[in-house]
C-alpha positions as CSV (number, residue, x, y, z in Angstrom):
1,M,0.0,0.0,0.0
2,K,1.4,3.4,-1.1
3,V,0.8,6.5,1.0
4,F,0.7,10.1,-0.1
5,A,-0.4,13.2,1.9
6,V,-2.1,16.5,1.1
7,A,-1.6,19.2,3.7
8,G,-2.4,22.9,4.0
9,Y,-4.1,25.4,6.2
10,S,-7.8,25.2,6.8
11,G,-9.7,26.7,3.8
12,S,-6.9,26.0,1.4
13,G,-8.9,23.4,-0.6
14,K,-7.4,20.1,0.5
15,T,-10.8,18.3,0.6
16,T,-11.9,19.9,-2.7
17,L,-8.7,18.8,-4.4
18,L,-9.1,15.2,-3.1
19,E,-12.7,15.1,-4.4
20,K,-11.3,16.0,-7.9
21,L,-8.3,13.5,-7.7
22,L,-10.2,10.5,-6.5
23,P,-12.4,9.9,-9.6
24,Q,-9.4,10.2,-11.9
25,M,-7.5,7.7,-9.8
26,T,-10.3,5.2,-9.5
27,A,-11.0,5.5,-13.2
28,R,-7.5,4.0,-13.7
29,G,-8.6,1.0,-11.7
30,L,-6.8,2.0,-8.6
31,R,-8.3,1.2,-5.2
32,V,-7.8,4.4,-3.2
33,S,-8.7,5.0,0.4
34,V,-8.5,8.2,2.4
35,I,-7.6,9.2,6.0
36,K,-8.8,12.6,7.0
37,H,-7.2,14.0,10.2
38,T,-9.0,16.7,12.1
39,H,-7.9,18.8,15.1
40,H,-11.6,19.2,16.1
41,D,-13.7,16.9,18.2
42,F,-16.3,15.2,16.0
43,D,-19.1,12.7,16.3
44,I,-20.8,11.0,13.4
45,D,-23.3,9.3,15.7
46,R,-26.5,10.9,17.0
47,P,-27.9,10.9,20.5
48,G,-30.7,8.3,21.0
49,K,-29.4,5.9,18.3
50,D,-28.4,2.4,19.5
51,S,-24.8,2.8,18.6
52,F,-24.6,6.1,20.5
53,R,-26.2,4.5,23.5
54,H,-23.7,1.7,23.4
55,R,-20.7,4.1,23.3
56,Q,-22.3,6.2,26.1
57,A,-22.7,3.0,28.2
58,G,-18.9,2.4,27.9
59,A,-18.2,0.3,24.8
60,G,-14.7,0.8,23.5
61,E,-15.6,0.0,19.9
62,V,-18.9,-0.1,18.1
63,L,-19.2,-1.5,14.6
64,L,-22.2,-0.5,12.5
65,A,-23.0,-2.9,9.7
66,S,-25.4,-2.9,6.8
67,S,-25.5,-4.4,3.3
68,S,-24.0,-1.2,1.8
69,R,-21.3,-0.2,4.3
70,W,-19.8,-0.7,7.7
71,L,-18.2,1.7,10.2
72,L,-16.0,1.0,13.2
73,M,-16.1,3.7,15.9
74,N,-13.3,3.6,18.5
75,E,-13.5,5.6,21.7
76,L,-10.1,6.7,22.9
77,R,-11.4,7.5,26.4
78,G,-8.2,9.5,27.3
79,A,-5.8,7.1,25.5
80,R,-3.2,8.6,23.2
81,E,-4.3,9.2,19.6
82,P,-2.9,6.4,17.3
83,S,-0.1,7.2,14.9
84,L,-0.6,7.4,11.2
85,A,1.1,4.0,10.9
86,E,-1.4,2.5,13.4
87,Y,-4.3,4.0,11.4
88,L,-2.9,2.6,8.1
89,A,-2.6,-0.8,9.7
90,R,-6.4,-0.9,10.0
91,F,-7.1,-0.4,6.3
92,S,-8.1,-3.2,3.9
93,P,-5.6,-3.8,1.1
94,C,-5.6,-1.0,-1.4
95,D,-3.2,0.6,-3.9
96,L,-3.0,4.0,-2.4
97,V,-4.0,5.8,0.8
98,L,-4.4,9.6,0.4
99,V,-3.9,11.3,3.7
100,E,-5.5,14.7,4.4
101,G,-3.5,16.3,7.2
102,F,-0.8,14.6,9.3
103,K,1.6,17.3,8.0
104,D,4.3,16.2,10.4
105,E,4.4,12.6,9.2
106,A,7.3,11.3,7.1
107,V,5.3,10.6,4.0
108,P,5.6,12.4,0.7
109,T,3.3,15.4,0.9
110,L,1.7,17.9,-1.5
111,E,1.0,21.3,0.1
112,V,-2.1,23.1,-1.1
113,Y,-1.1,26.7,-0.8
114,R,-3.4,29.7,-1.4
115,P,-1.6,33.1,-0.8
116,A,-5.1,34.7,-0.5
117,N,-5.5,32.9,2.8
118,G,-2.8,35.2,4.3
119,K,-0.9,32.3,5.8
120,P,2.8,31.5,5.2
121,P,3.6,28.3,3.2
122,L,4.3,25.1,5.1
123,W,7.1,23.9,2.9
124,P,10.0,25.8,4.6
125,A,9.4,24.0,7.9
126,H,8.2,20.6,6.6
127,R,10.8,18.5,4.8
128,Q,8.4,15.8,3.7
129,I,6.7,18.3,1.4
130,V,7.7,17.3,-2.1
131,G,5.5,19.6,-4.1
132,V,3.2,22.6,-3.8
133,A,-0.1,23.1,-5.7
134,S,-1.2,26.7,-5.8
135,D,-3.8,28.9,-7.5
136,Q,-1.2,31.7,-7.7
137,P,2.5,32.1,-8.5
138,L,4.6,30.9,-5.6
139,P,6.5,33.4,-3.4
140,P,10.2,34.3,-3.9
141,G,12.5,31.8,-2.4
142,F,10.6,28.8,-3.6
143,P,13.3,26.0,-3.6
144,A,14.3,24.4,-6.9
145,G,13.9,20.9,-5.3
146,L,10.1,21.3,-4.9
147,V,7.7,20.7,-7.7
148,A,5.2,23.6,-8.4
149,L,1.8,22.5,-9.7
150,D,-1.2,24.5,-10.8
151,L,-4.0,23.7,-8.3
152,N,-6.5,23.7,-11.1
153,D,-4.7,21.1,-13.2
154,T,-5.9,17.9,-11.5
155,A,-4.6,15.7,-14.3
156,A,-1.1,16.9,-13.7
157,I,-1.5,16.5,-9.9
158,V,-2.7,13.0,-10.3
159,G,0.2,12.2,-12.6
160,Y,2.7,13.7,-10.1
161,I,1.3,11.8,-7.2
162,L,1.2,8.5,-9.1
163,D,4.8,9.1,-10.3
164,T,5.9,9.9,-6.7
165,V,4.5,6.7,-5.3
166,E,5.4,4.7,-8.3
167,L,1.9,3.8,-9.4
168,R,2.0,5.6,-12.8
169,G,0.7,3.2,-15.5
170,A,-1.1,1.1,-13.0
171,S,-4.4,0.1,-14.5
172,H,-5.6,-2.5,-12.0
173,A,-5.6,-2.9,-8.2
174,V,-2.4,-4.2,-6.7
175,F,-2.8,-6.2,-3.5
């Protein structure tokens, strides 16, 4: 399983970019999964539902199962958050896992950078960033070793990612 990350500040367009990349990758026959990291507390369950009640009663994990999908919810209950490697170990076999966030992990990362957000680029401080996709020209001092991509050229970004993880030309799932 290959791993490639997309990082950037909130509002930079990471999720939107992944939404555009995924259909192009799966159209090539690749089986692609996604890990989305968030710094916010979240809950996909709803009060009153059986699964919510089970978690509230103390279950460490609750698995919801149906004929169309399944979901495993794990309550950390004060334990440390698992590492990216521990999350990856839970995935079913696939060709590629796209990671949104985890900008400090040692995996090849594409920064989504929008100067209009008023935030500095991540690449000077994060060595795992191998390329930057932006909707504007990049600032002075952009290192020659990083690849600059047009954020609106999703075909080029797909090609770059697949080249980086050595999946270019793959036309079927590799397990």
